[in-house]
Backbone as CSV, one residue per row, in Angstrom:
resi,resn,N_x,N_y,N_z,CA_x,CA_y,CA_z,C_x,C_y,C_z
1,MET,-5.669,9.795,-11.993,-7.055,10.172,-11.290,-8.346,10.052,-12.339
2,VAL,-8.037,10.308,-13.457,-9.118,10.240,-14.529,-9.461,8.769,-14.637
3,SER,-8.535,7.875,-14.609,-8.837,6.398,-14.610,-9.737,5.896,-13.447
4,TRP,-9.327,6.590,-12.326,-10.097,6.156,-11.122,-11.546,6.853,-11.226
5,GLY,-11.656,7.932,-11.749,-12.996,8.633,-12.075,-13.912,7.635,-12.757
6,LEU,-13.344,7.094,-13.838,-14.145,6.245,-14.783,-14.462,4.970,-14.003
7,ALA,-13.631,4.511,-13.143,-13.847,3.218,-12.406,-15.118,3.173,-11.715
8,TRP,-15.621,4.296,-11.156,-16.864,4.322,-10.542,-18.039,3.995,-11.327
9,THR,-17.989,4.374,-12.635,-19.041,3.969,-13.716,-18.836,2.477,-14.135
10,ASN,-17.595,2.148,-14.307,-17.228,0.767,-14.550,-17.870,-0.176,-13.549
11,ALA,-17.639,0.118,-12.287,-17.967,-0.728,-11.263,-19.535,-0.749,-11.138
12,LYS,-20.277,0.297,-11.348,-21.584,0.237,-11.223,-22.109,-0.607,-12.387
13,ILE,-21.639,-0.644,-13.515,-22.070,-1.472,-14.698,-21.765,-2.901,-14.262
14,VAL,-20.488,-3.280,-14.007,-20.116,-4.519,-13.716,-21.040,-5.105,-12.531
15,GLY,-21.228,-4.299,-11.433,-21.900,-4.673,-10.318,-23.359,-5.006,-10.677
16,SER,-24.017,-4.636,-11.793,-25.276,-4.922,-12.088,-25.467,-6.404,-12.679
17,TYR,-24.226,-6.935,-12.960,-24.214,-8.423,-13.407,-24.131,-9.468,-12.305
18,VAL,-23.385,-9.232,-11.334,-22.897,-10.217,-10.311,-22.445,-9.510,-9.112
19,ASP,-22.454,-10.304,-8.076,-22.057,-9.775,-6.653,-20.566,-9.475,-6.598
20,ALA,-20.294,-8.612,-5.643,-18.937,-8.087,-5.424,-17.920,-9.213,-5.133
21,LEU,-18.317,-10.273,-4.461,-17.380,-11.337,-4.114,-16.857,-12.121,-5.274
22,ILE,-17.657,-12.010,-6.404,-17.282,-12.739,-7.588,-16.405,-11.832,-8.507
23,ILE,-16.700,-10.561,-8.486,-16.014,-9.606,-9.283,-14.557,-9.409,-8.851
24,MET,-14.210,-9.453,-7.508,-13.040,-9.122,-6.949,-11.835,-10.004,-7.391
25,PRO,-12.098,-11.456,-7.389,-10.932,-12.346,-7.925,-10.567,-12.128,-9.455
26,TRP,-11.680,-11.903,-10.221,-11.380,-11.561,-11.617,-10.614,-10.272,-11.727
27,ARG,-11.034,-9.245,-11.046,-10.318,-7.963,-11.180,-8.783,-8.032,-10.772
28,PHE,-8.520,-8.629,-9.621,-7.260,-8.817,-9.023,-6.452,-9.696,-10.067
29,GLY,-7.168,-10.780,-10.434,-6.513,-11.823,-11.458,-5.954,-11.050,-12.689
30,ILE,-6.819,-10.389,-13.462,-6.441,-9.749,-14.546,-5.353,-8.700,-14.411
31,ALA,-5.486,-7.925,-13.311,-4.293,-6.934,-12.935,-2.923,-7.645,-12.640
32,SER,-3.078,-8.864,-11.945,-1.846,-9.494,-11.591,-1.142,-10.113,-12.964
33,ILE,-1.952,-10.557,-13.914,-1.378,-11.124,-15.053,-0.818,-9.979,-15.883
34,PHE,-1.499,-8.924,-15.971,-0.954,-7.634,-16.715,0.439,-7.266,-16.072
35,PHE,0.393,-7.267,-14.864,1.571,-6.895,-14.119,2.827,-7.761,-14.212
36,THR,2.602,-9.072,-14.500,3.649,-9.961,-14.578,4.441,-9.486,-15.760
37,PHE,3.870,-8.914,-16.834,4.607,-8.518,-17.947,5.223,-7.198,-17.637
38,VAL,4.611,-6.267,-16.906,5.111,-4.970,-16.578,6.508,-5.205,-15.779
39,VAL,6.446,-6.135,-14.806,7.657,-6.372,-13.895,8.777,-6.839,-14.791
40,TYR,8.406,-7.877,-15.798,9.530,-8.445,-16.589,10.138,-7.329,-17.493
41,LEU,9.227,-6.631,-18.291,9.607,-5.621,-19.215,10.423,-4.403,-18.560
42,SER,10.077,-3.998,-17.281,10.723,-3.054,-16.683,11.957,-3.471,-15.876
43,GLN,12.268,-4.760,-15.961,13.397,-5.378,-15.373,13.539,-5.202,-13.942
44,ASN,12.412,-5.134,-13.270,12.223,-5.059,-11.851,12.287,-6.538,-11.360
45,PRO,12.834,-6.777,-10.094,12.909,-8.125,-9.564,11.485,-8.622,-9.077
46,PHE,11.291,-9.889,-9.203,10.106,-10.487,-8.566,10.410,-10.772,-7.159
47,LYS,11.624,-11.077,-6.781,11.992,-11.437,-5.450,11.783,-10.277,-4.458
48,ILE,11.196,-10.678,-3.237,10.964,-9.618,-2.281,11.728,-10.127,-0.954
49,THR,11.923,-9.258,0.047,12.398,-9.651,1.277,11.180,-9.997,2.182
50,SER,11.545,-10.699,3.335,10.472,-10.931,4.327,9.923,-9.700,4.878
51,ARG,10.602,-8.594,5.055,10.020,-7.430,5.653,9.132,-6.840,4.541
52,ALA,9.589,-6.765,3.241,8.670,-6.236,2.169,7.417,-6.995,2.140
53,PHE,7.519,-8.453,2.282,6.286,-9.244,2.300,5.326,-8.814,3.384
54,ILE,5.707,-8.377,4.494,4.877,-7.887,5.626,4.035,-6.693,5.107
55,PHE,4.642,-5.709,4.552,4.049,-4.521,4.028,3.089,-4.958,3.016
56,ILE,3.403,-5.798,2.056,2.457,-6.204,0.969,1.307,-6.956,1.429
57,PHE,1.540,-7.826,2.444,0.499,-8.704,2.978,-0.472,-7.762,3.662
58,ILE,-0.131,-6.697,4.473,-1.062,-5.779,5.098,-1.857,-4.952,4.051
59,ASN,-0.985,-4.564,3.160,-1.586,-3.651,2.021,-2.824,-4.449,1.160
60,SER,-2.462,-5.743,1.015,-3.428,-6.617,0.294,-4.774,-6.672,1.136
61,ILE,-4.682,-6.824,2.306,-5.777,-6.901,3.137,-6.699,-5.716,2.903
62,PHE,-6.054,-4.585,3.082,-6.874,-3.260,2.890,-7.294,-3.154,1.459
63,MET,-6.646,-3.602,0.525,-6.990,-3.402,-0.909,-8.177,-4.341,-1.146
64,VAL,-8.297,-5.504,-0.531,-9.554,-6.398,-0.755,-10.722,-5.808,0.030
65,SER,-10.392,-5.328,1.193,-11.578,-4.677,1.879,-12.062,-3.426,1.199
66,TYR,-11.175,-2.704,0.551,-11.642,-1.496,-0.190,-12.388,-2.012,-1.505
67,SER,-11.896,-2.969,-2.152,-12.694,-3.361,-3.352,-14.086,-3.968,-2.972
68,PHE,-14.171,-4.710,-1.957,-15.502,-5.128,-1.390,-16.485,-3.886,-1.229
69,PHE,-16.002,-2.984,-0.407,-16.919,-1.868,-0.174,-17.194,-1.121,-1.260
70,PHE,-16.166,-0.880,-2.175,-16.211,-0.057,-3.478,-17.395,-0.629,-4.250
71,PHE,-17.455,-2.014,-4.474,-18.373,-2.664,-5.401,-19.792,-2.667,-4.642
72,LYS,-19.891,-2.993,-3.358,-21.115,-2.979,-2.677,-21.743,-1.607,-2.676
73,GLY,-20.915,-0.593,-2.442,-21.479,0.637,-2.362,-22.023,1.175,-3.908
74,THR,-21.412,0.914,-4.924,-21.875,1.231,-6.170,-23.075,0.446,-6.636
75,GLN,-23.187,-0.851,-6.119,-24.283,-1.743,-6.420,-25.633,-1.022,-5.822
76,ILE,-25.504,-0.446,-4.538,-26.599,0.048,-3.941,-26.836,1.660,-4.232
77,GLY,-25.704,2.326,-4.146,-25.893,3.733,-4.373,-25.483,4.279,-5.776
78,LEU,-25.296,5.634,-5.791,-25.038,6.270,-7.145,-23.464,6.258,-7.366
79,ALA,-23.020,5.841,-8.605,-21.615,5.822,-8.905,-20.923,7.186,-8.658
80,GLY,-21.584,8.180,-9.297,-21.053,9.557,-9.270,-20.899,10.078,-7.761
81,LYS,-21.980,9.917,-7.097,-22.052,10.185,-5.703,-20.942,9.651,-4.816
82,GLY,-20.824,8.292,-5.038,-19.749,7.603,-4.337,-18.374,7.978,-4.699
83,GLY,-18.110,8.284,-5.928,-16.857,8.789,-6.370,-16.440,10.092,-5.864
84,VAL,-17.433,11.016,-5.644,-17.267,12.223,-5.104,-16.911,12.143,-3.508
85,PHE,-17.844,11.339,-2.926,-17.818,11.308,-1.445,-16.484,10.594,-0.887
86,VAL,-16.088,9.349,-1.512,-15.136,8.591,-1.081,-13.815,9.267,-1.231
87,THR,-13.662,9.972,-2.478,-12.411,10.683,-2.841,-12.278,12.082,-2.100
88,THR,-13.447,12.441,-1.508,-13.343,13.576,-0.581,-12.855,13.274,0.779
89,LEU,-13.430,12.128,1.347,-13.163,11.714,2.699,-11.845,11.106,2.812
90,ASN,-11.299,10.332,1.880,-10.056,9.597,1.959,-8.799,10.660,2.358
91,PRO,-8.608,11.647,1.599,-7.425,12.570,1.985,-7.623,13.083,3.398
92,LEU,-8.891,13.351,3.851,-9.088,13.930,5.282,-8.649,12.792,6.221
93,LEU,-8.979,11.629,6.067,-8.724,10.547,6.961,-7.280,10.273,6.949
94,THR,-6.621,10.318,5.684,-5.108,10.101,5.530,-4.378,11.171,6.365
95,SER,-4.794,12.295,6.178,-4.004,13.429,6.857,-4.219,13.417,8.349
96,LEU,-5.367,13.007,8.756,-5.590,13.102,10.260,-4.820,11.766,10.894
97,ILE,-4.718,10.757,10.268,-4.200,9.616,10.804,-2.521,9.722,10.737
98,THR,-2.060,10.228,9.604,-0.556,10.407,9.634,-0.165,11.618,10.501
99,GLY,-1.020,12.534,10.723,-0.807,13.559,11.743,-0.632,13.146,13.004
100,PHE,-1.597,12.354,13.479,-1.699,11.904,14.940,-0.736,10.718,15.216
101,PHE,-0.551,9.875,14.295,0.165,8.677,14.613,1.582,8.720,14.102
102,PHE,1.897,9.627,13.116,3.183,9.664,12.576,3.830,11.016,12.579
103,ASN,3.223,11.912,13.420,3.763,13.198,13.669,4.065,14.111,12.382
104,THR,3.147,13.825,11.369,3.234,14.661,10.161,2.725,16.198,10.555
105,LYS,3.593,17.116,10.172,3.359,18.535,10.442,2.196,19.179,9.605
106,PHE,1.299,19.862,10.335,0.333,20.507,9.577,0.601,22.053,9.454
107,LYS,0.233,22.609,8.294,0.352,24.055,8.070,-1.081,24.534,8.251
108,ARG,-1.195,25.864,8.364,-2.577,26.456,8.535,-3.294,26.133,7.283
109,SER,-2.746,26.101,6.036,-3.598,25.812,4.866,-4.084,24.458,4.961
110,ASP,-3.327,23.491,5.644,-3.647,22.137,5.618,-4.977,22.033,6.366
111,PHE,-5.105,22.736,7.516,-6.317,22.757,8.309,-7.486,23.245,7.595
112,TRP,-7.271,24.356,6.744,-8.362,24.851,5.958,-8.818,23.808,4.995
113,GLY,-7.867,23.239,4.331,-8.127,22.255,3.366,-8.904,21.077,3.830
114,LEU,-8.464,20.569,5.046,-9.188,19.371,5.739,-10.456,19.795,6.190
115,ALA,-10.646,21.070,6.628,-12.093,21.519,7.054,-13.040,21.567,5.908
116,LEU,-12.546,22.106,4.782,-13.300,22.153,3.577,-13.688,20.788,2.911
117,GLY,-12.748,19.913,3.048,-12.903,18.507,2.509,-13.923,17.872,3.333
118,PHE,-13.878,17.983,4.684,-14.868,17.439,5.604,-16.215,17.958,5.493
119,LEU,-16.272,19.274,5.281,-17.570,19.911,5.099,-18.174,19.487,3.780
120,GLY,-17.351,19.415,2.726,-17.813,18.884,1.481,-18.481,17.487,1.540
121,GLY,-17.763,16.589,2.206,-18.261,15.247,2.344,-19.528,15.219,3.066
122,LEU,-19.696,15.956,4.125,-20.977,16.103,4.922,-22.171,16.528,3.971
123,ILE,-21.897,17.490,3.119,-22.821,17.980,2.201,-23.190,16.960,1.112
124,ILE,-22.232,16.236,0.650,-22.490,15.194,-0.363,-23.434,14.183,0.179
125,ILE,-23.232,13.672,1.493,-24.131,12.576,1.946,-25.342,13.199,2.607
126,GLU,-25.617,14.435,2.452,-26.783,15.241,3.137,-26.930,14.861,4.612
127,PHE,-25.929,15.329,5.262,-25.874,15.054,6.673,-27.054,15.464,7.484
128,TRP,-27.855,16.470,7.018,-29.081,16.926,7.560,-30.144,15.846,7.655
129,ASN,-30.007,14.729,6.802,-30.994,13.656,6.811,-30.360,12.398,7.354
130,ILE,-29.127,12.491,7.979,-28.494,11.225,8.276,-29.023,10.448,9.340
131,SER,-28.980,9.144,9.140,-29.400,8.128,10.216,-28.582,6.795,9.846
132,PHE,-28.589,5.727,10.632,-27.855,4.594,10.277,-28.437,3.887,9.151
133,ASN,-29.724,3.854,9.126,-30.557,3.130,8.042,-30.258,3.972,6.784
134,GLN,-30.358,5.249,6.838,-30.150,5.980,5.674,-28.735,5.831,5.061
135,LEU,-27.682,5.687,5.948,-26.289,5.526,5.592,-26.220,4.137,4.873
136,LYS,-26.841,3.118,5.458,-26.728,1.780,4.876,-27.489,1.592,3.597
137,ASN,-28.742,2.147,3.463,-29.569,1.849,2.360,-29.225,2.741,1.052
138,SER,-28.518,3.895,1.412,-28.033,4.661,0.288,-26.685,4.240,-0.242
139,GLY,-26.065,3.293,0.439,-24.682,2.892,-0.005,-23.531,3.804,0.774
140,ASN,-23.967,4.752,1.304,-22.978,5.636,1.951,-22.079,5.036,3.168
141,LEU,-22.724,3.955,3.894,-21.904,3.320,4.887,-20.815,2.484,4.148
142,TYR,-21.092,1.904,3.160,-20.025,1.200,2.363,-19.002,2.179,1.854
143,PHE,-19.451,3.343,1.314,-18.491,4.309,0.862,-17.503,4.767,2.046
144,ILE,-18.155,4.989,3.243,-17.262,5.327,4.364,-16.170,4.354,4.552
145,CYS,-16.554,3.080,4.542,-15.600,1.884,4.959,-14.609,1.832,3.697
146,ALA,-15.010,2.178,2.530,-14.031,2.257,1.401,-13.008,3.272,1.619
147,ALA,-13.524,4.373,1.976,-12.504,5.469,2.207,-11.578,5.150,3.352
148,LEU,-11.938,4.508,4.348,-11.128,4.322,5.490,-10.115,3.135,4.990
149,SER,-10.581,2.259,4.380,-9.646,1.083,3.889,-8.653,1.645,2.965
150,TRP,-8.994,2.636,2.119,-7.878,3.168,1.169,-6.868,4.010,1.906
151,THR,-7.384,4.636,2.944,-6.485,5.476,3.718,-5.296,4.616,4.254
152,PHE,-5.578,3.358,4.742,-4.536,2.472,5.182,-3.639,1.866,3.977
153,VAL,-4.344,1.803,2.858,-3.369,1.426,1.700,-2.352,2.512,1.397
154,THR,-2.872,3.701,1.438,-1.871,4.868,1.147,-0.846,4.899,2.239
155,ILE,-1.190,4.831,3.512,-0.225,4.843,4.541,0.819,3.687,4.483
156,VAL,0.268,2.472,4.306,1.284,1.295,4.254,2.185,1.360,2.959
157,THR,1.579,1.818,1.901,2.377,1.955,0.789,3.539,3.047,0.904
158,ASN,3.233,4.037,1.505,4.225,5.025,1.889,5.436,4.571,2.694
159,LYS,4.984,3.754,3.673,6.047,3.189,4.645,6.865,2.155,3.996
160,SER,6.364,1.521,2.806,7.099,0.493,2.201,8.170,0.849,1.173
161,LYS,8.338,2.230,0.961,9.123,2.695,-0.045,10.678,2.357,-0.014
162,SER,11.109,2.144,1.158,12.508,1.765,1.230,12.854,0.157,1.216
163,GLU,11.711,-0.516,1.155,11.802,-1.920,1.321,11.682,-2.676,-0.062
164,VAL,11.043,-2.109,-1.042,10.677,-2.785,-2.382,10.383,-1.806,-3.523
165,PRO,10.896,-2.122,-4.707,10.432,-1.229,-5.744,9.005,-1.249,-5.959
166,PHE,8.394,0.066,-6.373,7.023,0.120,-6.390,6.331,-0.787,-7.351
167,ILE,6.969,-1.144,-8.486,6.367,-1.933,-9.499,6.275,-3.398,-9.096
168,THR,7.310,-3.827,-8.310,7.268,-5.183,-7.744,6.332,-5.121,-6.562
169,TYR,6.201,-4.022,-5.830,5.150,-3.894,-4.748,3.744,-4.030,-5.321
170,SER,3.561,-3.415,-6.473,2.169,-3.417,-7.111,1.899,-4.876,-7.470
171,PHE,2.807,-5.499,-8.180,2.575,-6.819,-8.658,2.190,-7.837,-7.493
172,TRP,2.942,-7.840,-6.431,2.610,-8.796,-5.326,1.419,-8.255,-4.536
173,SER,1.141,-7.043,-4.480,-0.069,-6.584,-3.873,-1.301,-7.147,-4.627
174,PHE,-1.360,-7.032,-5.858,-2.384,-7.464,-6.679,-2.525,-9.039,-6.669
175,THR,-1.427,-9.767,-6.573,-1.395,-11.124,-6.604,-1.908,-11.735,-5.203
176,ILE,-1.455,-11.205,-4.160,-1.770,-11.669,-2.840,-3.330,-11.354,-2.617
177,SER,-3.756,-10.192,-3.106,-5.067,-9.798,-2.993,-5.985,-10.698,-3.800
178,LEU,-5.334,-11.222,-4.859,-6.147,-12.262,-5.687,-6.384,-13.501,-4.752
179,LEU,-5.337,-14.022,-4.109,-5.596,-15.207,-3.320,-6.485,-14.884,-2.083
180,PHE,-6.432,-13.702,-1.506,-7.412,-13.383,-0.520,-8.753,-13.415,-0.991
181,SER,-9.036,-12.863,-2.166,-10.326,-12.606,-2.599,-10.901,-14.092,-3.188
182,ILE,-10.080,-14.896,-3.691,-10.484,-16.232,-4.090,-10.928,-17.042,-2.782
183,PHE,-10.164,-16.917,-1.681,-10.532,-17.568,-0.414,-11.923,-16.929,0.038
184,ILE,-12.079,-15.680,0.024,-13.323,-15.191,0.472,-14.506,-15.710,-0.419
185,ALA,-14.325,-15.900,-1.659,-15.330,-16.278,-2.683,-15.343,-17.747,-2.797
186,ARG,-14.673,-18.431,-2.008,-14.463,-19.994,-2.264,-15.808,-20.653,-2.438
187,ASN,-17.061,-20.162,-1.962,-18.210,-20.944,-2.053,-19.067,-20.283,-3.231
188,SER,-18.578,-19.395,-4.037,-19.378,-18.891,-5.048,-18.870,-19.465,-6.476
189,ASP,-19.524,-19.244,-7.374,-19.445,-19.750,-8.777,-18.693,-18.719,-9.553
190,LEU,-17.336,-18.739,-9.517,-16.557,-17.715,-10.345,-16.503,-17.899,-11.760
191,LYS,-17.001,-19.083,-12.219,-16.950,-19.299,-13.689,-18.272,-18.682,-14.353
192,GLN,-19.244,-18.200,-13.725,-20.309,-17.723,-14.315,-20.061,-16.443,-15.138
193,VAL,-19.055,-15.473,-14.779,-18.720,-14.394,-15.578,-18.367,-14.788,-17.053
194,LEU,-17.883,-16.049,-17.199,-17.551,-16.410,-18.625,-18.661,-16.212,-19.607
195,GLU,-19.928,-16.374,-19.083,-21.145,-16.168,-19.917,-21.693,-14.893,-20.245
196,PHE,-20.937,-13.828,-19.568,-21.351,-12.506,-19.736,-20.993,-11.868,-20.935
197,ASP,-21.674,-10.729,-21.440,-21.355,-10.185,-22.663,-20.258,-9.167,-22.703
198,PHE,-20.121,-8.606,-23.907,-18.946,-7.738,-24.218,-19.042,-6.530,-23.215
199,ARG,-20.194,-5.973,-22.931,-20.354,-4.811,-22.171,-19.761,-5.089,-20.681
200,PHE,-19.985,-6.212,-20.196,-19.354,-6.658,-18.764,-17.832,-6.581,-18.901
201,TRP,-17.283,-7.192,-19.968,-15.801,-7.437,-20.061,-15.042,-6.136,-20.438
202,ILE,-15.709,-5.239,-21.158,-14.903,-4.001,-21.471,-14.821,-3.250,-20.236
203,ASN,-15.805,-3.224,-19.440,-15.852,-2.516,-18.160,-14.993,-3.214,-17.166
204,MET,-14.836,-4.555,-17.143,-14.107,-5.203,-16.308,-12.541,-4.954,-16.618
205,PHE,-12.173,-4.902,-17.860,-10.894,-4.613,-18.282,-10.395,-3.120,-17.926
206,PHE,-11.425,-2.298,-18.049,-11.112,-0.905,-17.624,-10.774,-0.940,-16.117
207,LEU,-11.641,-1.536,-15.325,-11.414,-1.722,-13.927,-9.962,-2.220,-13.572
208,SER,-9.691,-3.315,-14.280,-8.534,-4.102,-13.784,-7.244,-3.516,-14.435
209,ILE,-7.296,-3.175,-15.615,-5.941,-2.851,-16.263,-6.023,-1.252,-16.201
210,GLY,-7.022,-0.574,-16.426,-6.970,0.909,-16.378,-6.831,1.536,-15.125
211,ALA,-7.856,1.138,-14.192,-7.910,1.860,-12.937,-6.919,1.211,-11.996
212,MET,-6.888,-0.123,-11.965,-5.999,-0.765,-11.018,-4.547,-0.848,-11.432
213,GLY,-4.398,-1.509,-12.730,-3.103,-1.695,-13.302,-2.265,-0.469,-13.605
214,PHE,-2.930,0.556,-14.045,-2.366,1.871,-14.316,-2.569,2.812,-13.289
215,GLY,-3.756,3.162,-12.839,-4.050,4.283,-12.016,-3.543,3.996,-10.508
216,THR,-3.787,2.753,-10.077,-3.293,2.454,-8.614,-1.786,2.379,-8.570
217,THR,-1.098,1.867,-9.610,0.393,1.914,-9.534,0.934,3.261,-9.564
218,ILE,0.384,4.038,-10.385,0.922,5.482,-10.427,0.673,6.106,-8.971
219,TYR,-0.384,5.787,-8.318,-0.746,6.318,-7.161,0.306,5.808,-6.070
220,PHE,0.647,4.499,-6.248,1.697,3.962,-5.227,2.901,4.678,-5.413
221,LEU,3.262,5.040,-6.764,4.529,5.776,-6.948,4.429,7.173,-6.305
222,ALA,3.170,7.833,-6.508,3.079,9.107,-5.953,3.174,9.100,-4.378
223,SER,2.615,8.083,-3.812,2.650,8.006,-2.356,4.110,7.814,-1.745
224,ILE,4.886,7.155,-2.582,6.365,7.062,-2.261,7.016,8.364,-2.402
225,GLN,6.900,8.967,-3.531,7.700,10.200,-3.841,7.144,11.489,-3.239
226,LEU,5.825,11.557,-3.007,5.269,12.841,-2.489,4.876,12.638,-0.982
227,GLY,4.838,11.449,-0.530,4.265,11.228,0.861,2.849,10.871,0.754
228,ALA,2.320,10.282,1.867,0.941,9.745,1.959,0.035,10.933,1.839
229,LYS,0.295,12.036,2.798,-0.673,13.160,2.727,-0.913,13.800,1.473
230,ARG,0.301,14.142,0.844,0.178,14.955,-0.458,-0.457,14.047,-1.589
231,ALA,0.055,12.829,-1.576,-0.575,11.944,-2.719,-2.001,11.768,-2.581
232,SER,-2.431,11.670,-1.313,-3.894,11.345,-1.188,-4.727,12.727,-1.497
233,SER,-4.104,13.808,-1.333,-4.759,15.020,-1.641,-5.301,15.122,-3.107
234,PHE,-4.511,14.433,-4.055,-4.684,14.493,-5.412,-6.031,13.777,-5.720
235,ILE,-6.472,12.900,-4.806,-7.737,12.260,-4.985,-8.903,13.256,-4.943
236,PHE,-8.761,14.415,-4.439,-9.806,15.285,-4.544,-10.241,15.764,-5.939
237,THR,-9.354,15.467,-6.928,-9.588,15.758,-8.366,-10.469,14.692,-8.998
238,VAL,-10.498,13.496,-8.339,-11.449,12.485,-8.975,-12.835,12.690,-8.997
239,PRO,-13.589,13.599,-8.128,-14.941,13.793,-8.276,-15.332,14.364,-9.740
240,ILE,-14.479,15.261,-10.279,-14.801,15.790,-11.593,-15.160,14.725,-12.608
241,THR,-14.169,13.895,-12.787,-14.414,12.742,-13.854,-15.381,11.694,-13.232
242,ALA,-15.401,11.465,-12.007,-16.401,10.412,-11.528,-17.857,10.879,-11.807
243,MET,-18.051,12.135,-11.481,-19.404,12.616,-11.694,-19.680,12.866,-13.207
244,GLY,-18.714,13.208,-13.910,-18.812,13.405,-15.448,-19.182,12.143,-16.207
245,PHE,-18.358,11.069,-15.837,-18.716,9.719,-16.445,-19.983,9.191,-16.205
246,SER,-20.397,9.274,-14.890,-21.691,8.781,-14.392,-22.842,9.511,-15.158
247,MET,-22.632,10.652,-15.293,-23.704,11.527,-16.020,-23.829,11.161,-17.494
248,LEU,-22.603,10.878,-18.025,-22.452,10.535,-19.472,-22.994,9.060,-19.774
249,PHE,-22.581,8.205,-19.001,-22.898,6.766,-19.319,-24.029,6.168,-18.572
250,LEU,-24.370,6.745,-17.368,-25.414,6.212,-16.429,-26.522,7.154,-16.356
251,ASN,-26.536,8.291,-16.914,-27.677,9.348,-16.860,-27.821,9.731,-15.465
252,GLU,-26.881,9.776,-14.577,-27.075,10.237,-13.213,-27.061,11.836,-13.270
253,SER,-27.814,12.379,-12.338,-27.986,13.840,-12.334,-26.993,14.380,-11.431
254,LEU,-26.565,15.614,-11.593,-25.653,16.314,-10.681,-26.538,17.257,-9.807
255,THR,-26.664,16.788,-8.663,-27.534,17.471,-7.546,-26.700,18.598,-7.055
256,LEU,-27.491,19.677,-6.424,-26.735,20.752,-5.835,-25.883,20.319,-4.809
257,ASN,-26.175,19.477,-3.914,-25.265,19.031,-2.816,-24.028,18.368,-3.236
258,ILE,-24.102,17.662,-4.358,-22.752,16.977,-4.941,-22.097,17.985,-5.550
259,LEU,-22.623,19.011,-6.170,-21.799,20.096,-6.889,-21.061,20.862,-5.902
260,ILE,-21.771,21.214,-4.739,-21.130,22.217,-3.838,-20.067,21.483,-3.127
261,GLY,-20.380,20.144,-2.633,-19.445,19.343,-1.954,-18.200,19.025,-2.708
262,GLY,-18.450,18.666,-3.999,-17.296,18.393,-4.867,-16.356,19.653,-5.115
263,ALA,-17.044,20.803,-5.239,-16.345,22.114,-5.360,-15.448,22.300,-4.241
264,LEU,-15.892,22.090,-2.984,-15.177,22.350,-1.811,-13.818,21.393,-1.751
265,GLY,-14.112,20.225,-2.202,-13.002,19.221,-2.249,-11.923,19.602,-3.400
266,ILE,-12.293,20.229,-4.357,-11.261,20.704,-5.283,-10.428,21.896,-4.693
267,VAL,-11.064,22.692,-4.097,-10.380,23.810,-3.417,-9.420,23.297,-2.268
268,ALA,-9.873,22.196,-1.713,-8.997,21.522,-0.580,-7.746,21.084,-1.217
269,VAL,-7.838,20.532,-2.437,-6.595,20.017,-3.075,-5.524,21.166,-3.105
270,TYR,-5.825,22.385,-3.546,-4.941,23.452,-3.595,-4.349,23.851,-2.237
271,LEU,-5.334,23.869,-1.262,-4.798,24.318,0.110,-3.917,23.382,0.690
272,ILE,-4.092,22.004,0.427,-3.145,21.068,1.094,-1.852,21.071,0.372
273,ASN,-1.820,21.298,-0.876,-0.516,21.345,-1.575,0.067,22.500,-1.802
274,LYS,-0.504,23.678,-1.205,-0.066,24.953,-1.293,1.509,25.026,-0.533
275,ASN,2.522,25.640,-1.093,3.685,25.853,-0.621,3.666,26.861,0.544
């Protein structure tokens, strides 16, 4: 979760250089190369079944959509605010969808946690001033789409646990996402990033190997072992580091609405995971 918190600052910096469509193939490509060695050293198989491929294919679609909305949102809006908002909304959506479509049972504390998480999200995006134009121009619309995309990443990953080892699953998810993102960016000049400075590349490597290679894979493992709902609830802890890193490296300010909304999200973690 700490690596994901830093990713919002990394994305804001990388996004100041070039468009999201060009960033995505490089991020997935670096992660895929890194994970080639991980699969080999961990002695996991590269081979997958046709059924496992279906899960990976669907997961890759949502990973690419998440990455696009993630980068577009941070290009327009505040990295810290996006990190707090998306990671507050995602567990809410995951719990609701798994509850309604997969008959996941809810405890009373779950309802309180979801209610607090939802309220926290509304406070963060300043719902009292909300309109479609405000959502779009502030980057919040992209953040909402990012949260929804990651909800399906969580659910699909959890459903794949009996079909493929999670390390193999991660490798192929990154690799197929790379192919999707290259196709989407086929009319863009991908080579222009080779001219960028060290600041761009250090943030790109943190995004690719830190947040995606390490953080996302650990999250896949958590989704398999804990279940989609409980794994997604830990995302509520990302706002602390997302806001902290954005204040440290981007000089963003911690406003009262982000503080209150983020605090409600942290309480929601406890309630959803309470025995």
